[in-house]
C-alpha positions as CSV (number, residue, x, y, z in Angstrom):
1,M,-38.6,-50.9,-9.2
2,F,-38.8,-51.0,-5.4
3,K,-42.0,-49.7,-3.8
4,P,-41.8,-47.0,-1.1
5,L,-41.8,-48.4,2.5
6,S,-45.2,-46.9,3.2
7,A,-46.6,-49.0,0.5
8,C,-45.1,-52.3,1.6
9,V,-46.9,-54.8,3.6
10,L,-44.5,-56.0,6.4
11,S,-45.5,-59.3,7.9
12,G,-49.2,-58.5,7.8
13,A,-48.7,-55.0,9.4
14,L,-50.2,-51.8,8.2
15,L,-48.0,-48.8,8.8
16,V,-49.8,-45.6,9.6
17,P,-48.2,-42.2,8.8
18,L,-47.0,-40.6,12.0
19,S,-47.9,-37.0,12.7
20,V,-45.4,-34.8,14.6
21,S,-48.2,-33.8,17.0
22,A,-49.6,-37.3,17.4
23,A,-52.0,-37.9,20.3
24,P,-51.2,-40.9,22.7
25,T,-54.2,-42.9,21.2
26,D,-53.2,-42.3,17.6
27,P,-52.2,-45.5,15.8
28,V,-48.6,-46.1,14.7
29,V,-49.0,-49.5,13.2
30,I,-51.8,-52.1,13.0
31,I,-50.9,-55.8,13.1
32,N,-53.6,-58.3,12.4
33,D,-56.2,-55.9,13.8
34,K,-54.1,-55.1,16.8
35,T,-53.3,-51.4,17.1
36,I,-50.0,-50.2,18.4
37,T,-50.6,-46.6,19.6
38,Q,-48.4,-43.6,19.9
39,Q,-48.4,-44.2,23.6
40,D,-47.3,-47.8,23.1
41,Y,-44.5,-46.6,20.8
42,D,-43.4,-43.9,23.3
43,N,-43.3,-46.4,26.2
44,Y,-41.2,-48.8,24.1
45,V,-38.8,-46.1,23.1
46,K,-38.3,-45.1,26.7
47,A,-37.9,-48.7,28.0
48,R,-35.5,-49.6,25.1
49,A,-33.3,-46.5,25.8
50,E,-33.1,-47.4,29.5
51,Q,-32.1,-51.0,28.8
52,T,-29.7,-50.5,25.9
53,R,-28.5,-46.9,26.5
54,S,-29.0,-46.2,22.8
55,P,-31.3,-43.2,22.8
56,H,-30.9,-42.3,19.1
57,V,-32.6,-45.0,17.0
58,K,-34.3,-44.4,13.7
59,H,-38.1,-44.5,13.7
60,D,-38.2,-47.2,11.0
61,V,-36.0,-49.5,13.1
62,L,-38.2,-49.0,16.2
63,V,-41.4,-49.8,14.2
64,R,-39.8,-53.0,12.8
65,E,-38.9,-54.0,16.3
66,L,-42.5,-53.3,17.6
67,I,-43.9,-55.3,14.7
68,Q,-41.6,-58.3,15.4
69,R,-42.5,-58.2,19.1
70,E,-46.2,-58.1,18.4
71,L,-46.1,-60.9,15.9
72,L,-44.1,-63.1,18.3
73,K,-46.5,-62.3,21.1
74,Q,-49.6,-63.1,19.0
75,D,-48.1,-66.4,17.8
76,A,-47.3,-67.3,21.4
77,L,-50.9,-66.6,22.5
78,N,-52.3,-68.5,19.5
79,N,-50.3,-71.5,20.7
80,N,-51.5,-71.0,24.3
81,L,-48.0,-70.5,25.6
82,D,-49.4,-68.1,28.2
83,K,-51.1,-71.1,29.8
84,Q,-48.0,-73.2,30.3
85,P,-46.9,-73.6,33.9
86,E,-43.3,-72.4,33.1
87,F,-44.7,-69.1,31.7
88,V,-47.0,-68.6,34.7
89,H,-44.1,-69.3,37.1
90,K,-41.8,-66.8,35.4
91,L,-44.5,-64.2,35.1
92,N,-45.2,-64.4,38.8
93,Y,-41.5,-64.2,39.6
94,M,-41.1,-61.1,37.4
95,R,-44.1,-59.5,39.0
96,D,-42.7,-60.1,42.5
97,S,-39.3,-58.7,41.4
98,L,-41.0,-55.6,39.9
99,L,-43.0,-55.1,43.1
100,M,-39.8,-55.3,45.2
101,A,-38.1,-52.7,43.0
102,M,-41.1,-50.4,43.2
103,A,-41.3,-50.8,47.0
104,M,-37.6,-49.8,47.3
105,H,-38.1,-46.9,44.8
106,D,-41.1,-45.7,46.7
107,Y,-39.3,-45.8,50.0
108,L,-36.3,-43.9,48.7
109,E,-38.6,-41.3,47.1
110,K,-40.4,-40.7,50.5
111,H,-37.1,-40.6,52.4
112,S,-34.9,-38.7,49.9
113,Q,-31.7,-37.0,51.2
114,D,-31.1,-33.4,50.2
115,D,-27.6,-32.0,49.5
116,A,-27.4,-30.7,53.1
117,A,-27.6,-34.2,54.5
118,L,-25.1,-35.5,52.0
119,R,-22.8,-32.6,52.9
120,R,-23.0,-33.5,56.6
121,L,-22.0,-37.1,55.9
122,Y,-19.1,-35.8,53.7
123,D,-17.9,-33.6,56.5
124,Q,-18.1,-36.4,59.0
125,Q,-16.1,-38.7,56.8
126,V,-13.5,-36.1,55.9
127,A,-13.0,-35.2,59.6
128,H,-11.8,-38.8,60.3
129,I,-9.5,-39.1,57.3
130,K,-5.8,-38.9,58.1
131,V,-4.6,-36.9,55.1
132,P,-1.4,-38.4,53.7
133,N,1.5,-36.3,52.4
134,E,2.7,-35.8,48.9
135,Y,6.5,-35.4,48.4
136,K,8.3,-33.5,45.7
137,V,11.6,-35.3,45.3
138,R,14.7,-35.7,43.3
139,H,16.8,-38.8,43.2
140,I,20.1,-40.1,41.8
141,L,20.0,-43.8,40.9
142,V,23.2,-45.8,40.6
143,K,24.1,-49.5,40.4
144,T,26.3,-50.0,43.5
145,K,26.2,-48.8,47.1
146,K,29.9,-47.7,46.8
147,R,29.0,-45.5,43.9
148,A,26.1,-44.0,45.9
149,K,28.3,-43.3,48.9
150,A,30.8,-41.5,46.7
151,I,28.0,-39.2,45.3
152,I,26.8,-38.5,48.9
153,A,30.4,-37.4,49.7
154,E,30.3,-35.0,46.8
155,L,27.0,-33.6,48.0
156,D,28.5,-33.2,51.5
157,E,31.2,-31.1,49.9
158,G,28.7,-28.8,48.4
159,Q,28.1,-30.2,44.9
160,S,24.7,-29.4,43.3
161,F,22.2,-32.3,43.6
162,A,20.6,-31.3,40.3
163,K,24.0,-31.3,38.5
164,L,25.1,-34.7,39.9
165,A,21.7,-36.2,39.0
166,K,22.0,-35.0,35.5
167,E,25.5,-36.3,35.1
168,K,25.5,-39.6,37.1
169,S,22.0,-41.0,37.5
170,T,21.2,-44.1,35.6
171,D,17.5,-43.2,35.6
172,I,17.5,-41.5,32.3
173,G,14.0,-40.1,32.5
174,S,14.5,-38.2,35.7
175,A,18.2,-37.4,35.0
176,K,17.1,-35.2,32.1
177,N,15.1,-33.2,34.6
178,E,18.0,-32.9,37.1
179,G,16.7,-35.9,39.1
180,D,13.2,-34.4,39.5
181,M,10.5,-37.2,40.0
182,G,7.7,-34.7,40.6
183,W,5.1,-35.3,43.3
184,I,4.9,-38.8,44.8
185,T,3.2,-40.5,47.7
186,K,4.5,-43.5,49.8
187,S,2.1,-45.8,48.0
188,T,3.5,-45.0,44.6
189,V,7.1,-46.0,45.4
190,G,8.9,-48.9,47.0
191,A,8.7,-49.4,50.8
192,E,12.4,-48.5,51.4
193,F,12.2,-45.4,49.2
194,G,9.0,-44.2,50.8
195,A,10.3,-44.7,54.3
196,A,13.4,-42.8,53.5
197,V,11.5,-39.9,52.0
198,E,9.2,-39.7,55.0
199,K,12.2,-39.1,57.3
200,L,13.6,-36.2,55.3
201,A,13.2,-32.5,56.1
202,K,12.5,-30.1,53.3
203,G,15.7,-29.5,51.4
204,Q,17.5,-32.5,53.0
205,Y,19.0,-35.5,51.2
206,T,19.5,-39.0,52.5
207,A,22.8,-39.4,54.4
208,A,23.0,-43.1,53.4
209,P,22.2,-44.9,50.1
210,V,18.7,-46.3,49.9
211,K,18.3,-49.8,48.3
212,S,15.5,-50.7,45.9
213,E,14.9,-53.3,43.2
214,Y,16.3,-50.8,40.7
215,G,19.6,-50.1,42.5
216,W,20.8,-47.6,45.0
217,H,19.2,-44.2,45.5
218,I,20.2,-40.8,46.9
219,I,17.0,-38.9,47.6
220,Q,16.4,-35.2,48.2
221,L,13.1,-33.8,49.4
222,D,12.3,-30.5,47.7
223,D,8.8,-29.9,49.1
224,L,5.8,-31.6,50.7
225,R,2.1,-31.0,51.0
226,G,-1.1,-32.8,52.1
227,V,-2.9,-34.8,49.5
228,A,-5.9,-32.9,48.2
229,L,-9.1,-34.6,49.2
230,P,-11.9,-35.0,46.6
231,S,-14.4,-32.2,46.6
232,F,-18.0,-32.7,47.8
233,E,-19.4,-32.2,44.3
234,S,-17.1,-34.8,42.8
235,V,-18.2,-37.5,45.3
236,K,-21.7,-36.4,46.0
237,D,-23.3,-39.1,43.9
238,R,-21.2,-41.9,45.5
239,I,-22.2,-40.6,48.9
240,R,-25.9,-40.6,47.9
241,S,-25.6,-44.2,46.6
242,A,-23.9,-45.3,49.8
243,M,-26.6,-43.6,51.9
244,Q,-29.4,-45.1,49.9
245,N,-27.8,-48.6,50.3
246,R,-27.8,-48.0,54.1
247,Q,-31.4,-46.8,53.9
248,M,-32.5,-49.9,52.1
249,Q,-30.8,-52.1,54.7
250,N,-32.6,-50.3,57.5
251,Y,-35.9,-50.5,55.5
252,V,-35.6,-54.3,55.2
253,I,-34.5,-54.7,58.8
254,G,-37.6,-52.7,59.9
255,L,-39.9,-54.9,57.8
256,R,-38.4,-58.0,59.3
257,K,-39.0,-56.7,62.8
258,Q,-42.6,-56.0,62.1
259,A,-43.3,-59.3,60.3
260,D,-44.3,-62.7,61.7
261,I,-41.7,-65.0,60.2
262,K,-41.6,-68.8,60.7
263,I,-38.8,-70.7,59.1
264,I,-40.0,-74.3,58.7
265,N,-37.3,-75.9,56.6
266,K,-34.0,-75.0,58.2
267,H,-31.6,-77.2,56.2
């Protein structure tokens, strides 16, 4: 019969029952006389969640991980690995990196940008954007220029564009919808197609066939509108990130200006 987990000895560790209202100093597990407190446990849970983005992990799994970490650490110390030059070098490097990160975090905290500042930057950027158009178009696609010219002649005689598209277009998908392609922009179609659409007035069709890699088109413009720009709320976080990057560049530039820097080895 298997013994309950609380009665098992795991790698020399003593598991301590965890109270729901445990104090930070309460023990969670004791490993070779080393006590892992509730605060140690909570710190590990937070750090683990930030690194792995896995916030929901069973308590038993977390305890096993803490035990493994502590056992490896104790063995490393017993073997004086903390005295090795490689360890000291890496530790110093990690310390420097952490200090750099904390300096940047502290600077941004002291120079945080509120929504009003972000909104001003958004308005400035929007004011300089040339809003492209979207075009609601129909088209008739055929294989030859001669065939396309014949269809244009029928349109000139008063035939319905929608009816001809349904009957004669080789683009089966749009033909079923009377040639309707929905809303497009110049960037979503070929260069010749986009250039032809841009020259049309609302309700007008192309007087000459338009060539593309798919064949010959007759295009009719049903409507046009300006492309909707993203709302402030949808891009606010991206604006904040861009502003913070700019702040950090200015922060480092300021530090360089104030520092006494001598570059000795220039190769």
